[in-house]
C-alpha positions, 0 to 999 in steps of 0.5 A: 234036769235037762238043759231045756227044762232049765232054759224054760224055767229061766225064761219064765222067771225072766218074764215074771220079773219083766212084769213084777219089777215095773209093778213094784215101781208103780206101787212105790210111786203110788204110795203117797203116804210113805216118806219120800227121800229127796236128794240133790242130783243133776237131772241132765246127768241122770237123763244122759245115762238113759240116753247112753244105755239106749244108744248101746242097746240100739246102735242102729238109731241116732240119739241127739241129746242137748242139755246144760247141767240141771240141779234138781231136788227130787226122788232119786229112787223114782227118777231111776225108772223114768229115763229108761222107760222113756228112752225104751219107748222112743227107741221102740217106736222111732224109725231112725232118730230120737231127740232129747233135751233137758231144760230148767226154768223157775223151779221146773225141769223139762225133759223133752223127747221127740222121735221120727216114728208114726206119732200118736193120735189125739185120742192115744195121747190121752191114754198112752200113760194109762197102765197096761195100755199097748197102742200097737195091738199087732205086737206080741208081749215079747216085742211090745212090752207090758204097757207099763213103761209110760205109766211109770213115767207118768207116775214118777213125774207126779211123784216129783210134783210134775206131769207127763204129756204126749202131743199128737202129730208126726213122730212121738212127742213127749214132755215130762215136767218135774217140779223141784221139791225145794220149789215154792211153786204150787203143785198142779 
């Protein structure tokens, strides 16, 4: 077999994985009847890992991260998918900088991500978390992704008793509210 054929096969496998893995994450978070393992974790540390990975992948951007330690009881496995997808989206659409913060109040944790990109229209804010939605149609699959990243963010938020929000305006403005599984607050 030639090197060219092997390279093409490896690229095909990689493309398949880039679609299959996000679909697997969505399937896992969609399975509401399955038992969910919850763990105590430092949510801010988990987000910091995602910010750090984004800084390494995009050294041309400025990432600012403000937080205090944030003890959280939630689905650790699902939360592993939230931050990378949120940071990848911000890094893809910002011009120069991304601001990230983690706060906690009364059993609810909030992850706020703001960037200085073009932002979203009110209509796009409604559909940005839908599956397979790619708002910038000028991007090809190699550059623009599968449209599953923010769907994963929303699904993970919901699996942790929370919700993902996008606000219109200049720049991307995303808020992820997560409810601590040990909280007695009602689920929205």
